[in-house]
Each structure stands twice: as C-alpha cells, then as structure tokens.
C-alpha positions as CSV (number, residue, x, y, z in Angstrom):
1,M,150.6,115.3,34.5
2,N,147.0,115.5,34.2
3,L,145.2,114.1,37.4
4,H,141.7,114.2,36.3
5,N,142.8,112.0,32.9
6,H,140.7,109.1,34.5
7,M,137.6,111.5,35.0
8,E,138.0,113.3,31.2
9,K,136.8,110.3,29.9
10,Y,133.9,110.2,31.6
11,G,132.9,114.0,30.6
12,W,135.0,115.6,33.1
13,S,136.1,118.8,31.5
14,A,137.0,123.2,32.2
15,K,133.0,123.3,32.5
16,W,132.7,121.1,35.7
17,Q,135.8,122.0,37.3
18,E,134.2,125.6,37.2
19,L,130.9,124.3,38.4
20,W,133.2,122.6,41.3
21,Q,135.2,125.3,42.4
22,Q,131.6,127.4,42.3
23,S,129.7,125.0,44.7
24,G,132.1,125.5,47.5
25,L,131.9,121.5,48.1
26,D,135.9,121.5,47.2
27,E,136.5,122.3,50.9
28,Q,137.2,119.6,54.0
29,M,140.1,117.5,51.5
30,R,137.2,116.7,49.5
31,K,137.7,115.4,46.2
32,P,135.1,115.3,42.6
33,A,134.0,111.9,41.5
34,R,131.3,111.3,38.9
35,I,129.2,107.9,39.9
36,I,129.2,105.4,36.9
37,A,127.0,102.7,38.3
38,D,124.4,102.5,41.3
39,H,123.9,98.8,42.8
40,G,121.9,100.3,45.7
41,Q,123.2,101.2,48.9
42,L,126.9,100.9,46.7
43,Q,127.9,103.3,44.1
44,R,130.7,103.3,41.7
45,L,133.2,105.8,41.2
46,I,135.6,107.5,38.7
47,T,137.4,110.0,40.7
48,T,141.4,111.1,39.6
49,E,142.7,108.0,41.3
50,G,140.5,105.6,38.9
51,E,137.7,103.3,40.0
52,C,136.1,102.6,43.2
53,W,133.2,101.9,45.8
54,G,131.5,104.7,47.0
55,R,128.1,105.0,49.5
56,V,126.7,108.2,50.5
57,S,127.0,109.7,54.4
58,G,124.7,109.0,56.7
59,R,123.5,113.0,57.2
60,M,123.4,113.4,53.3
61,R,121.2,110.3,52.7
62,H,118.7,111.7,56.1
63,D,118.8,115.1,54.8
64,N,117.8,114.4,50.9
65,L,115.9,111.0,51.0
66,E,112.5,112.5,51.3
67,T,113.0,115.3,48.7
68,G,114.8,112.4,46.6
69,T,117.8,114.2,45.5
70,L,120.1,111.5,46.5
71,P,122.9,110.9,43.5
72,A,122.3,109.0,40.7
73,V,124.4,107.8,37.8
74,G,125.7,110.7,36.0
75,D,126.1,112.8,39.0
76,W,129.1,114.4,39.9
77,V,130.0,114.6,43.5
78,A,132.3,115.6,46.5
79,I,134.1,112.3,48.1
80,T,136.6,111.8,50.8
81,G,138.2,108.9,51.2
82,Q,142.2,107.3,50.7
83,S,142.8,105.5,47.7
84,G,142.0,102.1,47.9
85,E,139.1,102.4,50.4
86,E,135.5,102.8,50.2
87,A,134.8,106.6,49.7
88,I,132.1,108.5,51.1
89,I,129.8,110.8,49.2
90,H,129.1,114.4,50.7
91,G,127.0,116.4,48.1
92,I,126.4,116.6,44.4
93,I,127.6,119.4,41.7
94,P,124.7,121.1,40.6
95,R,123.1,119.0,37.5
96,Q,122.8,120.3,34.4
97,S,120.0,117.9,33.4
98,R,118.1,115.0,34.5
99,I,115.9,112.2,33.6
100,S,113.5,111.1,36.0
101,R,110.2,110.1,36.8
102,Q,107.2,109.2,39.2
103,A,107.7,106.9,41.6
104,A,106.3,104.0,41.9
105,G,103.5,103.9,44.7
106,P,101.0,105.9,46.1
107,I,103.8,108.6,47.5
108,T,104.7,111.5,44.9
109,K,107.9,111.2,44.8
110,E,110.7,112.1,41.4
111,Q,112.6,108.7,40.9
112,L,116.0,109.9,39.2
113,I,117.1,107.6,36.3
114,A,119.9,109.5,34.8
115,A,121.9,113.0,35.7
116,N,123.6,115.2,33.5
117,V,123.0,113.7,30.5
118,D,123.0,115.7,27.0
119,T,121.1,113.3,24.3
120,L,118.5,110.7,25.6
121,L,118.3,107.8,22.8
122,V,114.6,106.8,23.3
123,V,114.8,103.2,21.6
124,A,111.8,101.7,20.1
125,A,111.7,98.0,18.6
126,L,109.7,97.8,15.2
127,N,107.3,94.8,15.7
128,H,104.5,94.5,18.4
129,D,106.3,96.8,21.0
130,F,105.4,99.6,18.5
131,N,103.2,102.5,20.6
132,L,103.4,106.0,19.3
133,R,101.6,107.0,22.9
134,R,104.4,106.2,24.7
135,L,107.2,107.3,22.3
136,E,105.3,110.9,23.5
137,R,105.6,109.7,27.1
138,Y,109.6,109.5,26.4
139,I,110.0,113.0,24.6
140,M,108.4,114.7,27.4
141,M,110.5,113.1,29.8
142,A,113.6,114.3,28.2
143,W,112.2,117.6,27.4
144,N,111.4,118.3,31.3
145,G,115.0,117.4,32.0
146,G,116.7,119.7,29.7
147,V,117.8,117.0,27.5
148,R,118.1,116.2,24.0
149,P,115.6,113.4,22.8
150,V,116.5,111.1,19.7
151,I,114.1,108.4,18.6
152,I,115.9,104.9,17.6
153,L,113.5,102.5,16.1
154,S,115.8,99.1,16.2
155,K,115.2,96.0,14.9
156,S,114.1,97.1,11.3
157,D,115.3,94.0,10.1
158,L,112.0,93.1,11.3
159,C,109.7,95.2,9.3
160,T,108.4,95.9,6.0
161,D,107.1,99.4,6.1
162,V,110.3,101.1,8.1
163,E,109.5,104.7,5.7
164,E,105.9,104.5,7.0
165,K,106.8,104.0,10.3
166,I,109.6,106.6,10.7
167,A,107.0,109.9,8.8
168,M,104.3,108.0,11.9
169,V,106.7,109.1,14.7
170,E,108.1,112.3,12.9
171,G,104.4,113.2,13.0
172,I,104.2,113.0,17.2
173,A,108.3,114.1,17.0
174,P,108.0,117.3,15.7
175,G,112.0,118.6,15.0
176,I,113.2,115.4,16.6
177,E,115.8,113.6,14.9
178,V,114.4,109.5,14.0
179,L,116.5,107.0,13.2
180,A,116.5,103.3,12.3
181,L,118.6,101.0,12.7
182,S,119.5,97.4,13.0
183,A,122.5,96.1,14.9
184,I,122.0,92.4,13.8
185,E,122.8,93.5,10.6
186,D,125.0,96.3,11.7
187,Q,122.5,99.1,10.1
188,G,122.8,102.6,10.9
189,K,125.9,102.8,13.2
190,A,127.2,105.8,11.3
191,L,123.8,107.7,11.8
192,L,124.0,106.9,15.3
193,E,127.6,108.4,16.0
194,T,126.8,111.4,15.4
195,Y,125.7,112.2,19.2
196,L,128.8,109.4,20.7
197,Q,131.2,112.6,20.3
198,P,133.4,112.7,23.0
199,G,132.8,114.6,26.1
200,T,129.2,114.1,25.8
201,T,127.1,112.0,28.0
202,V,124.1,110.0,25.9
203,A,121.5,107.7,28.2
204,L,119.4,104.9,26.6
205,T,116.1,104.2,27.5
206,G,112.7,102.2,26.6
207,S,110.4,99.4,27.1
208,S,111.9,95.9,27.7
209,G,112.4,93.8,25.0
210,S,113.0,97.1,22.9
211,G,117.0,95.9,21.9
212,K,118.4,98.2,24.4
213,S,121.1,95.7,25.1
214,T,121.7,94.6,22.1
215,M,122.8,98.1,20.9
216,V,124.9,98.6,24.0
217,N,127.0,95.7,22.8
218,W,127.0,96.8,18.9
219,M,128.1,100.3,20.1
220,M,130.9,99.2,22.0
221,G,131.7,96.4,19.8
222,E,131.7,93.5,22.4
223,N,129.6,91.4,24.8
224,V,128.9,93.7,27.2
225,Q,125.5,93.2,28.2
226,L,123.5,90.3,28.7
227,T,120.5,90.4,26.1
228,Q,117.7,87.9,26.0
229,S,114.9,87.0,23.0
230,V,111.1,88.4,23.1
231,R,107.8,86.6,23.0
232,E,106.8,86.1,19.3
233,D,103.5,86.6,20.2
234,D,103.6,90.1,21.6
235,S,107.3,91.2,21.5
236,R,107.6,92.0,24.7
237,G,111.1,91.0,26.9
238,R,111.9,91.1,30.3
239,H,114.7,93.5,32.1
240,T,118.2,92.4,31.0
241,T,119.9,95.2,32.4
242,T,119.3,95.4,36.5
243,H,120.6,98.2,36.8
244,R,122.2,101.9,36.1
245,E,125.5,101.5,34.8
246,M,128.0,104.1,32.5
247,F,130.1,103.0,29.4
248,V,133.3,104.5,27.4
249,L,132.3,103.8,24.3
250,P,134.8,103.5,21.4
251,Q,133.8,106.8,19.9
252,G,134.3,108.7,22.8
253,A,131.0,109.1,24.1
254,V,129.9,107.8,27.5
255,L,126.6,105.6,27.8
256,I,124.6,105.2,30.5
257,D,121.9,102.3,29.9
258,T,119.2,101.9,31.7
259,P,116.8,99.0,33.4
260,G,114.0,98.7,30.6
261,M,110.3,100.2,31.7
262,R,106.9,98.8,32.1
263,E,105.2,102.0,32.3
264,L,106.5,105.7,32.8
265,N,104.5,107.9,35.0
266,L,105.6,111.8,34.3
267,W,107.3,113.8,37.0
268,D,106.8,117.3,36.1
269,E,110.4,119.1,36.3
270,G,109.2,122.3,35.8
271,N,110.7,122.8,32.5
272,D,107.8,123.0,30.2
273,G,108.2,119.7,29.3
274,L,104.5,119.5,27.7
275,S,104.7,122.1,25.7
276,Q,107.8,121.4,23.9
277,A,106.6,117.8,23.6
278,F,103.1,118.9,22.1
279,N,104.2,121.9,20.4
280,E,101.7,122.4,18.1
281,I,98.4,121.6,19.9
282,E,99.7,124.9,22.3
283,Q,100.0,127.1,19.3
284,L,97.1,125.7,17.8
285,A,95.7,126.5,21.5
286,A,96.4,129.7,21.6
287,E,93.8,130.7,18.8
288,C,91.0,129.3,21.0
289,R,88.2,131.5,21.5
290,F,88.8,130.8,25.1
291,V,91.7,131.2,27.5
292,D,90.9,128.4,29.7
293,C,89.8,126.1,26.7
294,S,89.6,122.6,27.7
295,H,89.5,121.5,23.8
296,T,86.6,118.9,24.5
297,R,83.6,120.7,23.6
298,E,83.5,124.3,23.7
299,A,82.6,126.4,20.7
300,G,85.4,128.8,19.2
301,C,88.5,125.6,19.8
302,A,90.9,125.8,17.7
303,V,92.2,122.1,18.3
304,K,89.0,120.4,17.4
305,E,89.1,122.3,14.3
306,A,92.5,121.0,13.7
307,I,91.2,117.2,14.2
308,Q,87.8,117.8,12.0
309,N,89.7,118.9,9.1
310,G,92.4,116.1,9.6
311,S,95.8,118.2,10.6
312,L,95.9,116.5,13.9
313,D,95.4,113.1,15.4
314,E,92.9,112.6,18.2
315,K,94.8,110.2,19.8
316,R,97.7,113.0,19.9
317,L,95.3,115.1,21.7
318,N,93.6,112.4,24.2
319,N,96.8,111.6,25.2
320,Y,98.0,115.5,25.7
321,L,94.8,116.0,27.5
322,K,95.5,112.4,29.6
323,M,99.5,113.8,30.7
324,Q,98.1,117.3,31.2
325,K,95.9,116.3,33.7
326,E,98.2,113.5,35.4
327,L,101.0,116.3,35.9
328,Q,98.4,118.4,37.7
329,F,97.2,115.6,39.8
330,Q,101.0,115.1,40.6
331,Q,101.1,119.1,41.5
332,R,98.8,119.0,43.7
333,K,100.0,115.8,45.4
334,E,103.1,117.3,45.8
335,A,101.7,120.6,47.0
336,V,99.9,118.4,49.9
337,A,103.1,117.1,50.6
338,S,105.4,119.8,50.8
339,K,102.9,121.6,53.4
340,R,103.5,117.7,55.5
341,R,107.1,118.4,55.2
342,T,107.0,122.2,56.2
343,A,104.6,121.0,59.4
344,T,107.2,118.0,60.4
345,S,109.8,120.0,60.5
346,K,109.4,122.8,63.0
347,P,112.4,124.0,65.1
348,V,112.9,121.6,68.5
349,S,112.5,124.6,70.4
350,S,109.1,125.0,69.4
351,R,108.5,121.5,70.5
352,K,107.2,119.9,73.4
353,P,109.3,117.6,75.5
354,K,108.0,113.9,75.3
355,H,109.3,113.5,78.8
356,S,109.2,116.4,81.9
357,R,112.4,115.1,83.2
358,S,115.3,117.5,81.3
359,V,116.2,118.7,77.7
360,I,117.6,115.9,77.2
361,D,115.2,113.1,76.6
362,W,113.1,115.7,74.1
363,E,113.0,114.0,71.0
364,E,110.7,114.3,67.4
365,A,107.1,114.2,67.9
C-alpha cells in the first residue's frame, strides 16, 4: 500500500520525496505533511494518514517570527504527533517558489501568501475594476517569487470590447497568456484547464470583487466558496475569502484561493522580477547614452525616445519607475533592520548581567 496516496493528491511527488530526504528533517520520527489551510494559530494539514490540525512549535515560532519564514499554505513541513492528535510543525522543506508581498504597516517584513506554486492565476474583472497598473504589480509579484503568471480576465459577459481589453493586457504582459472567461456563462473553461494538470499547484489572486470565489466554485463544479455581489457604481467588492485554503480540483491540480487584496506592496525576493515584468524597458535602457540613466530628463535616453515615437506607453514607464523606487526603499529599510537584528543577537557571554547575584539571573538586554 502506498502510504503517500493522500499527499499525492496534494502534489507530493518523487521530487518532494528527494527534497525531504536531503533536508534532514526526516529524523526523530518526523513525518512530511502539507499545509492546506491557514487559520492563524492553527493550520490544516494533509499527511500520509489523511487530514489533521497542527500548530507551529514554540521554538520554530520564536526563531522565525521576525524573519517572516513561518510556514504558509502550500508549504511542505515536518511534523510529529500520533494519528488523531494535534500535530506539531518543526520545520519547512526548502520552498521551490513563493508568492509574497510587503506586509502592511511601518515595519519592513514579508507577508507570505502561498508557497510552492507553479502558476499564479491573476484575476481582473472586465468592469470598473480593470486596471493595467495593478496587473503589472501582480505580474511582478509572480516573477519575483519564481512563479509563472497567467492573466484571467473574468466577467467577460459584462464587457463589450473583450478583444480590445485582451490586446491592452498583452501590451503590458509580453509572453504571458491572457484568458478572457465567464464563469456565469460557462465560457473559457477549456482554456483554463491547460494549467490544471494533476500534480501541479495553482494559486488564485486579485483584488476584492474580481470574481475569484465564483471562479473557484466554477472550477470545482460545486459551491465551496461564498460569493457576494459588487457595487454597480464602482465594481468594488468585499472579501468573501477570509483565509487561505487549498482545494483539489476535478482536473487533478490543487488550487490555493487567497483573500482579495486592497493594495499590493511589493516584496523583492531577489529573483529580478522587475526586469522580467518590464523586459522591454530594460532592453531599451541598455541603449541609453548613460549607464545610470534615470529615464526622466537625460539626453540620449532610449526609453524616452520610445515614448516620443509611440512604441512605449508613458504610464507604463511611470509605473516601472515607481516600483523601482519602492523596491529600493524596501531594500534600504531591510538593510537597516538586518543590522538591528544582528546587533541584538550577540552571544549571551558578551552581554552584561542585569543583576549581579549570579549567572542564573542574566536576561537579554
């Protein structure tokens, strides 16, 4: 009997078996599992024995909370615990890809949305929600995490110029497939199913009201997610997905649905996502007279010339420059935060005792 049957439905393969053995996490009676839902302090897991609840060990939470490397939906992890009991998560098998953003708030910190994703389905509704600049951000988020993006233009039944919208998106997403679908009218599912092969993991993301929950129900063939209507005047919706969850689709792939995003602050994972998302601008920049050209006012700027002759949209350049500055600012903040973490993690022997009675009374300064 194959003990991994349950996990194979959720993407376990020979590749993951090899990574599991290489990781060294298979010691001390630990077993592999995948996080299939995140409810905050508790995670839903799929194991060799089926589903169970689990939570991150105190030591792992303490060691990784500041660095933002706590496990997320899609992670393969090492657990201990008997069947029927709450499992304890001790470690993460090295991720092969990730979808993340800069967490909200003043602190520079990564918010991991999903892990080990093969394809990111970026959903944009063909109504008032349609926004090319926002799509550029999602595309960059995918490339930064090592994930292939696919653009889904939902609610095509509400649009009278679908082909024109597709052409507009293709103009800012070179080499990325763009699919126009209508879940309500059951149009385009065959195009989507190309990316839903057994053993693959796809994630669904997009702004609130873009129709993600309706798409999940459509792909599943049953109502597994709540849906809500959007306001007609501005096409804005409310969050109907309140947590990240994984579903096994009839086509064989596993799907991670994520809550809608009001804003997307980028997180640079070092995978050169900016260059991939704006490849044509990077190619033009190589032809500029000055190596450090800012593409704003310098003479001999090939990028500005492309705008003047109409081969490049100025709005696309402005968004490129905006995201470039955003990532540079994030990198500077992270460098400062890294120095602070290093300064506060000195060996205990180098710290002065808070009390003078005995070594037992020493505490962190």
